[in-house]
GUZA-119457 format. One line per field, with one value per residue (C-alpha): residue number from 0; residue in three letters; x, y, z. Coordinates in steps of 0.02 Angstrom, whole numbers, always signed. Example, Ala and Ser with C-alpha at 12.3 -4.5 7.8 and 13.67 -1.06 7.14 Angstrom:
# residues 2
nr	c(0, 1)
rest	c(Ala, Ser)
xx	c(+615, +684)
yy	c(-225, -53)
zz	c(+390, +357)
//
This chain:
# residues 358
nr	c(0, 1, 2, 3, 4, 5, 6, 7, 8, 9, 10, 11, 12, 13, 14, 15, 16, 17, 18, 19, 20, 21, 22, 23, 24, 25, 26, 27, 28, 29, 30, 31, 32, 33, 34, 35, 36, 37, 38, 39, 40, 41, 42, 43, 44, 45, 46, 47, 48, 49, 50, 51, 52, 53, 54, 55, 56, 57, 58, 59, 60, 61, 62, 63, 64, 65, 66, 67, 68, 69, 70, 71, 72, 73, 74, 75, 76, 77, 78, 79, 80, 81, 82, 83, 84, 85, 86, 87, 88, 89, 90, 91, 92, 93, 94, 95, 96, 97, 98, 99, 100, 101, 102, 103, 104, 105, 106, 107, 108, 109, 110, 111, 112, 113, 114, 115, 116, 117, 118, 119, 120, 121, 122, 123, 124, 125, 126, 127, 128, 129, 130, 131, 132, 133, 134, 135, 136, 137, 138, 139, 140, 141, 142, 143, 144, 145, 146, 147, 148, 149, 150, 151, 152, 153, 154, 155, 156, 157, 158, 159, 160, 161, 162, 163, 164, 165, 166, 167, 168, 169, 170, 171, 172, 173, 174, 175, 176, 177, 178, 179, 180, 181, 182, 183, 184, 185, 186, 187, 188, 189, 190, 191, 192, 193, 194, 195, 196, 197, 198, 199, 200, 201, 202, 203, 204, 205, 206, 207, 208, 209, 210, 211, 212, 213, 214, 215, 216, 217, 218, 219, 220, 221, 222, 223, 224, 225, 226, 227, 228, 229, 230, 231, 232, 233, 234, 235, 236, 237, 238, 239, 240, 241, 242, 243, 244, 245, 246, 247, 248, 249, 250, 251, 252, 253, 254, 255, 256, 257, 258, 259, 260, 261, 262, 263, 264, 265, 266, 267, 268, 269, 270, 271, 272, 273, 274, 275, 276, 277, 278, 279, 280, 281, 282, 283, 284, 285, 286, 287, 288, 289, 290, 291, 292, 293, 294, 295, 296, 297, 298, 299, 300, 301, 302, 303, 304, 305, 306, 307, 308, 309, 310, 311, 312, 313, 314, 315, 316, 317, 318, 319, 320, 321, 322, 323, 324, 325, 326, 327, 328, 329, 330, 331, 332, 333, 334, 335, 336, 337, 338, 339, 340, 341, 342, 343, 344, 345, 346, 347, 348, 349, 350, 351, 352, 353, 354, 355, 356, 357)
rest	c(Met, Pro, Phe, Asp, Leu, Leu, Glu, Arg, Gly, Arg, Trp, Thr, Gly, Lys, Pro, Phe, His, Leu, Phe, Ile, Phe, Gln, Arg, Gln, Gly, Leu, Ile, Trp, Arg, Phe, Gly, Asn, Leu, Glu, Arg, Asp, Glu, Val, Ile, Gly, Gly, Glu, Thr, Phe, Gln, Ala, Val, Pro, Ile, Ser, Arg, Thr, Ala, Leu, Arg, Asp, Ser, Ser, Glu, Ser, Pro, Arg, Asn, Asn, Val, Thr, Ile, Thr, Met, Pro, Tyr, Leu, Leu, Asp, Pro, Glu, Ala, Asp, Glu, Tyr, Pro, Val, Thr, Gln, Asp, Phe, Gly, Ser, Thr, Trp, Arg, Pro, Phe, Pro, Pro, Ser, Asp, Arg, Ile, Phe, Val, Ser, Cys, Leu, Ala, Met, His, Arg, Gly, Asp, Asp, Ala, Pro, Ile, Val, Glu, Trp, Thr, Gly, Arg, Val, Val, Ser, Pro, Lys, Phe, Asn, Gly, Thr, Thr, Leu, Glu, Leu, Leu, Cys, Glu, Pro, Thr, Arg, Ser, Ser, Gly, Arg, Arg, Thr, Gly, Met, Gln, Lys, Arg, Gly, Gln, Arg, Ala, Cys, Trp, Lys, Ala, Leu, Gly, Ser, Met, Gly, Leu, Gly, Met, Cys, Asn, Leu, His, Met, Gly, Pro, Met, Arg, Ile, Thr, Ala, Thr, Leu, Thr, Ala, Val, Ala, Gly, Asp, Thr, Val, Thr, Ala, Pro, Glu, Phe, Ala, Asp, Pro, Glu, Arg, Pro, Ile, Val, Gln, Leu, Glu, Trp, Thr, Asp, Glu, Glu, Asp, Glu, Leu, His, Val, Ile, Pro, Val, Leu, Ser, Gln, Ala, Gly, Thr, Val, Leu, Thr, Leu, Asp, Gly, Thr, Ala, Asp, Met, Pro, Val, Asp, Thr, Glu, Val, Val, Val, Thr, Thr, Leu, Pro, Arg, Trp, Gly, Tyr, Pro, Ala, Thr, Leu, Thr, Ala, Ala, Ser, Gly, Thr, Thr, Leu, Thr, Ala, Asp, Ala, Phe, Gly, Ala, Asp, Val, Pro, Glu, Gly, Phe, Ser, Leu, Arg, Gly, Gly, Trp, Phe, Glu, Trp, Thr, Asn, Glu, Asp, Gly, Leu, Leu, Glu, Arg, Arg, Ser, Ile, Lys, Ala, Trp, Ser, Ala, Asp, Ser, Ile, Thr, Val, Leu, Tyr, Gly, Ser, Leu, Asp, Phe, Val, Asp, Gly, Leu, Gln, Gly, Thr, Ala, Tyr, Val, Gly, Cys, Ala, His, Asn, Trp, Ala, Ala, Cys, Glu, Leu, Phe, Gly, Asn, Glu, Glu, Asn, Tyr, Gly, Gly, Ala, Pro, Tyr, Lys, Pro, Val, Lys, Asn, Pro, Met, Gly, Gly, Met, Pro, Val, Trp)
xx	c(-6012, -5864, -5790, -5807, -5990, -6033, -5920, -6020, -6193, -6292, -6371, -6281, -6117, -6085, -5891, -5788, -5585, -5458, -5290, -5136, -4979, -4831, -4671, -4558, -4649, -4786, -4943, -5085, -5271, -5391, -5559, -5681, -5814, -5955, -5880, -5724, -5746, -5642, -5608, -5498, -5470, -5390, -5461, -5484, -5516, -5663, -5606, -5647, -5510, -5494, -5373, -5367, -5407, -5299, -5209, -5095, -4988, -4823, -4783, -4724, -4809, -4974, -4968, -4943, -5084, -5132, -5232, -5302, -5344, -5375, -5237, -5249, -5100, -5174, -5093, -5239, -5378, -5511, -5507, -5387, -5431, -5374, -5246, -5166, -5029, -4989, -4974, -4867, -4734, -4665, -4668, -4571, -4437, -4460, -4434, -4274, -4340, -4491, -4669, -4769, -4950, -5075, -5245, -5394, -5573, -5724, -5900, -6041, -6079, -5902, -5798, -5630, -5562, -5436, -5288, -5300, -5130, -4959, -4843, -4733, -4755, -4651, -4696, -4826, -4916, -4997, -5148, -5197, -5338, -5299, -5142, -5104, -4982, -4911, -4863, -4778, -4823, -4694, -4654, -4575, -4416, -4387, -4382, -4252, -4076, -3958, -3803, -3675, -3486, -3387, -3212, -3130, -2989, -3108, -3208, -3404, -3468, -3593, -3518, -3574, -3680, -3697, -3693, -3593, -3472, -3521, -3424, -3458, -3382, -3476, -3522, -3561, -3383, -3369, -3489, -3455, -3584, -3611, -3736, -3766, -3716, -3775, -3889, -3876, -3991, -3921, -3758, -3747, -3607, -3538, -3360, -3356, -3349, -3189, -3106, -3196, -3155, -3045, -3012, -2873, -2952, -2814, -2636, -2587, -2406, -2302, -2144, -1981, -2056, -2210, -2337, -2478, -2514, -2677, -2707, -2830, -2794, -2856, -2820, -2738, -2660, -2593, -2468, -2463, -2556, -2587, -2615, -2728, -2584, -2393, -2334, -2150, -2105, -1954, -1931, -1961, -2082, -2200, -2387, -2554, -2666, -2866, -2969, -3166, -3222, -3133, -2979, -2812, -2644, -2472, -2366, -2181, -2146, -2032, -2039, -2103, -2108, -2204, -2390, -2356, -2311, -2275, -2281, -2302, -2442, -2557, -2573, -2643, -2799, -2867, -2781, -2731, -2871, -3016, -3162, -3353, -3388, -3472, -3542, -3699, -3789, -3929, -4044, -4205, -4359, -4480, -4595, -4469, -4409, -4232, -4206, -4039, -3953, -3795, -3645, -3596, -3454, -3350, -3251, -3178, -3324, -3466, -3543, -3664, -3803, -3907, -4039, -4117, -4240, -4365, -4266, -4110, -4091, -3952, -3946, -3997, -3907, -3850, -3733, -3608, -3539, -3367, -3361, -3248, -3158, -3168, -2993, -2863, -2798, -2962, -2981, -2816, -2854, -3018, -2936, -3057, -2948, -3012, -3177, -3123, -3223, -3099, -2946, -2809, -2680, -2793, -2688, -2746, -2676, -2715, -2564, -2596, -2603, -2793, -2727, -2838, -2739, -2756)
yy	c(+2847, +2745, +2656, +2485, +2490, +2552, +2406, +2284, +2342, +2251, +2407, +2566, +2520, +2631, +2618, +2706, +2708, +2843, +2856, +2958, +2961, +3053, +3086, +3188, +3353, +3321, +3238, +3178, +3121, +3029, +2942, +2834, +2962, +3051, +3221, +3304, +3308, +3394, +3255, +3290, +3470, +3401, +3392, +3228, +3212, +3107, +2975, +2799, +2724, +2548, +2423, +2247, +2146, +2175, +2017, +1960, +1807, +1741, +1747, +1927, +1920, +1894, +2048, +2165, +2270, +2328, +2505, +2545, +2725, +2824, +2869, +2903, +2874, +2970, +3121, +3193, +3166, +3294, +3280, +3197, +3132, +3214, +3080, +3120, +3240, +3100, +2943, +3060, +3042, +2875, +2941, +2943, +2938, +2848, +2954, +2927, +2913, +2805, +2847, +2802, +2758, +2751, +2659, +2720, +2674, +2766, +2747, +2887, +2955, +2920, +3054, +3013, +2880, +2742, +2681, +2500, +2483, +2584, +2530, +2601, +2595, +2461, +2475, +2558, +2467, +2583, +2494, +2630, +2702, +2633, +2655, +2484, +2527, +2368, +2409, +2327, +2350, +2449, +2305, +2186, +2301, +2227, +2055, +2092, +2035, +2193, +2221, +2085, +2102, +2020, +1942, +2033, +2159, +2305, +2397, +2331, +2471, +2609, +2755, +2886, +2758, +2804, +2688, +2568, +2481, +2565, +2698, +2865, +2967, +3146, +3196, +3365, +3427, +3310, +3411, +3514, +3645, +3660, +3726, +3623, +3696, +3554, +3394, +3250, +3111, +3041, +3133, +3324, +3444, +3585, +3661, +3629, +3438, +3459, +3604, +3595, +3736, +3660, +3781, +3712, +3720, +3645, +3565, +3421, +3378, +3279, +3350, +3273, +3202, +3119, +3250, +3283, +3455, +3525, +3711, +3794, +3899, +4073, +4112, +4032, +4124, +3995, +3891, +4004, +3976, +4088, +3991, +4044, +4041, +4004, +3857, +3826, +3723, +3711, +3702, +3526, +3475, +3346, +3394, +3324, +3460, +3442, +3529, +3559, +3439, +3358, +3269, +3243, +3240, +3254, +3413, +3454, +3641, +3746, +3908, +3949, +4127, +4134, +4105, +4096, +3934, +3880, +3706, +3662, +3545, +3676, +3748, +3580, +3574, +3405, +3276, +3099, +2991, +3114, +3045, +3079, +2892, +2797, +2955, +3059, +3214, +3286, +3439, +3525, +3517, +3651, +3554, +3570, +3393, +3332, +3226, +3108, +3010, +2890, +2952, +2801, +2880, +3041, +3116, +3296, +3404, +3276, +3155, +3000, +2970, +2810, +2892, +3042, +3185, +3313, +3445, +3421, +3574, +3710, +3811, +3690, +3706, +3547, +3467, +3325, +3210, +3127, +2936, +2805, +2667, +2562, +2513, +2573, +2717, +2801, +2782, +2872, +3004, +3024, +3010, +2871, +2729, +2676, +2635, +2536, +2370, +2272, +2161, +2256, +2110, +1967, +1848, +1858, +1679, +1524, +1499, +1319, +1298, +1227, +1092, +1057, +1060, +916)
zz	c(+8506, +8508, +8361, +8452, +8494, +8307, +8242, +8342, +8300, +8159, +8096, +8173, +8075, +7933, +7895, +7776, +7761, +7762, +7686, +7738, +7637, +7694, +7606, +7709, +7733, +7618, +7668, +7559, +7629, +7536, +7592, +7501, +7542, +7432, +7466, +7541, +7723, +7864, +7997, +8156, +8081, +7922, +7750, +7664, +7475, +7410, +7286, +7242, +7335, +7422, +7507, +7514, +7675, +7826, +7898, +8034, +7985, +8030, +7835, +7807, +7612, +7675, +7786, +7628, +7582, +7409, +7394, +7218, +7172, +7004, +6885, +6704, +6602, +6442, +6431, +6329, +6461, +6482, +6673, +6794, +6973, +7123, +7160, +6977, +7065, +7208, +7078, +6981, +7127, +7040, +6861, +6768, +6898, +7073, +7224, +7312, +7489, +7565, +7571, +7729, +7735, +7873, +7843, +7960, +7986, +8048, +8065, +8036, +8197, +8269, +8359, +8272, +8161, +8230, +8143, +8085, +7992, +7956, +7825, +7679, +7490, +7410, +7234, +7110, +6967, +6841, +6747, +6615, +6724, +6900, +7013, +7135, +7275, +7355, +7539, +7681, +7864, +7979, +8088, +7938, +7934, +8108, +8051, +7911, +7931, +7938, +7868, +7924, +7954, +7826, +7832, +7690, +7650, +7585, +7708, +7708, +7794, +7709, +7689, +7818, +7915, +8100, +8250, +8348, +8238, +8089, +7972, +8081, +7964, +7980, +7806, +7841, +7797, +7647, +7536, +7374, +7317, +7141, +7009, +6854, +6686, +6574, +6571, +6455, +6520, +6686, +6669, +6733, +6725, +6841, +6855, +7035, +6996, +6923, +7017, +7196, +7315, +7463, +7589, +7719, +7890, +8008, +8025, +8110, +8165, +8294, +8374, +8414, +8586, +8478, +8540, +8423, +8377, +8294, +8251, +8151, +7983, +7974, +7781, +7646, +7493, +7357, +7441, +7603, +7761, +7907, +8069, +8214, +8341, +8347, +8280, +8325, +8183, +8078, +7886, +7818, +7957, +7892, +7929, +7883, +7806, +7821, +7702, +7668, +7601, +7733, +7665, +7742, +7643, +7685, +7656, +7688, +7736, +7640, +7734, +7908, +7991, +8146, +8107, +7923, +7834, +7661, +7565, +7386, +7424, +7507, +7329, +7258, +7175, +7211, +7315, +7259, +7283, +7278, +7185, +7191, +7126, +7252, +7327, +7295, +7231, +7325, +7301, +7356, +7227, +7209, +7335, +7471, +7453, +7464, +7329, +7316, +7179, +7198, +7096, +6977, +6872, +6885, +6745, +6760, +6786, +6748, +6846, +6811, +6934, +6956, +6863, +6808, +6857, +6798, +6911, +6810, +6720, +6697, +6860, +6978, +7143, +7238, +7343, +7292, +7429, +7395, +7373, +7458, +7390, +7530, +7564, +7693, +7582, +7593, +7768, +7798, +7687, +7782, +7950, +7988, +8014, +8178, +8091, +7957, +7928, +7826, +7869, +7755, +7810, +7762, +7648, +7477, +7436, +7565, +7652, +7686, +7492, +7491, +7596, +7759, +7920, +8041)
//
């Protein structure tokens, strides 16, 4: 029988609620059922779970929903509810990505549930024996004010943000693969942080006729490069080197022979301006979820992230992405000047001396 007919009937309606939580590829399904049931080909676990009433108001906070389910904080409890593993998503460290929720309703005798409400979990509240999840509706994000352009010298754009008028720096080539060798709270250590492998991938230079040339690099041996093609460049030619992680820096040739070039800068370990501060460190945990932490500080072979994780152990393999100083020099090193969001020539001091102009 259709849901609407059962809903309108005085004696026919036997409603119950279903909940679906999703985080990346993981999905949890619960229902206020007497026993586990297969609905629509999926198993919903029986648990005493409930939600507050649904509202449709012009005031965003009134549209929020609070979902309550069992969760025990007692580490010596004899038995834990089926929602314990799901609730541990926020303990002891919160997830680095959003968790979405769908609230469904169904009547006994109905063919399939209907979706009544969708949103995302905003914050958890642990009460000893229960977990309360404050959730906001999906449409609330569309009403929020986005990032506004600022009149300042520094760049206001988020590193790696994509879209019209955004940073549009492809972060794929900006990564450093590392293996942790030590962990101390929210500070992790890996030798790759201090001496990242940075193979040179291409050279750029401008000839006497102001024509730009770009040629790939086949191999590197210290300060000597072998190009993928012949480059007619005399000694003392100034070139721009691009590496992986992608970072452009100047070099002056000291020798040139066909496709083989030599410059002292080719052997440099880390270019001036390189920093992991302001970037992020990410890894894949045992559940197959991608976790990410912002990098607050970088010193030699150690980085300090925003907050810790139980996954931080010796041997953890992850990827660090370089940070950005959000100034013109950083954009030059990245080769991303056309997307710079600041005004580098904005006067620091008011040229009018603080006096109004009439």
